[in-house]
C-alpha positions in Angstrom: -18.8 16.5 -7.6 -17.6 14.1 -10.3 -16.8 16.7 -13.0 -13.2 17.0 -11.8 -12.6 13.2 -11.5 -10.9 11.1 -14.1 -11.6 7.3 -14.1 -8.8 4.8 -14.8 -9.9 1.2 -15.4 -8.5 -1.3 -13.0 -9.2 -4.9 -12.0 -11.4 -3.7 -9.1 -13.2 -1.2 -11.2 -12.6 2.4 -12.2 -10.0 4.2 -10.1 -10.5 7.9 -9.3 -7.9 10.5 -9.9 -8.1 14.0 -8.5 -5.8 17.0 -8.4 -4.4 18.2 -5.1 -6.3 21.5 -5.6 -9.7 19.7 -6.0 -8.9 17.4 -3.1 -8.3 20.5 -1.0 -11.7 21.8 -1.9 -13.6 18.7 -0.9 -11.5 16.3 1.1 -14.4 14.7 3.0 -16.2 13.8 -0.2 -13.1 12.1 -1.7 -12.4 10.2 1.6 -16.0 9.1 1.7 -15.8 7.8 -1.9 -12.6 5.9 -1.2 -14.2 4.3 1.9 -17.5 3.5 0.2 -16.0 2.0 -2.9 -12.8 0.5 -1.4 -10.9 1.7 -4.5 -7.9 4.1 -4.1 -8.0 7.7 -5.3 -4.8 8.7 -7.2 -3.8 12.3 -6.3 -2.2 14.3 -9.0 0.0 17.5 -9.1 0.1 19.3 -12.4 -1.5 16.3 -14.0 1.1 13.8 -12.8 0.2 11.1 -10.2 2.1 11.7 -6.9 0.3 9.7 -4.2 -2.7 7.5 -3.5 -5.4 7.6 -0.9 -6.5 4.2 0.2 -9.1 2.9 2.6 -7.7 1.0 5.6 -9.1 -2.0 7.4 -8.3 -1.4 11.1 -7.6 -5.1 11.5 -5.0 -5.0 8.8 -3.3 -1.6 9.7 -0.2 -3.2 11.1 0.4 -5.3 8.0 -0.2 -2.2 5.8 2.3 -0.2 7.7 4.9 -2.9 7.8 4.6 -3.7 4.1 5.4 -0.1 3.2 8.1 0.5 5.8 11.5 1.0 4.1 13.4 -1.0 6.6 10.9 -3.9 6.3 11.1 -3.8 2.5 14.9 -3.8 2.6 14.8 -6.8 5.0 12.5 -8.6 2.6 14.8 -8.0 -0.4 17.8 -9.2 1.7 15.9 -12.4 2.7 14.9 -13.0 -1.0 18.6 -12.6 -2.0 19.6 -15.1 0.8 17.1 -17.5 -0.4 18.2 -17.3 -4.1 21.9 -17.7 -2.9 21.0 -20.8 -0.9 21.8 -19.2 2.4 19.0 -20.9 4.3 18.6 -23.3 7.2 15.7 -25.6 8.1 13.3 -24.1 10.6 13.8 -27.1 12.9 17.5 -26.4 13.1 16.8 -22.7 14.0 14.2 -23.6 16.6 16.5 -26.3 18.2 19.3 -23.7 18.4 16.9 -21.2 20.1 15.8 -23.9 22.6 19.4 -24.5 23.6 19.9 -20.8 24.5 
């Protein structure tokens, strides 16, 4: 099974890479490996990385999805820009305003 895998060192241990073709031949084995090790598998097309397969913790699924949602990422960038520009208010002020409404 491992003859088509390449290992890339990472902080959490070697990371598996596999071609789309090989993934199509044995998807269950690759998924089982990702779940067992907790390390992502990098999927390649024509030798170039195109996506990653990662194990998901059901309790952290919502955070995972939100962190990768384009609109959430854009909101985070906007908030960071506001913070850098000093466009901030104390939380107590915001909560007091909400209580008045």
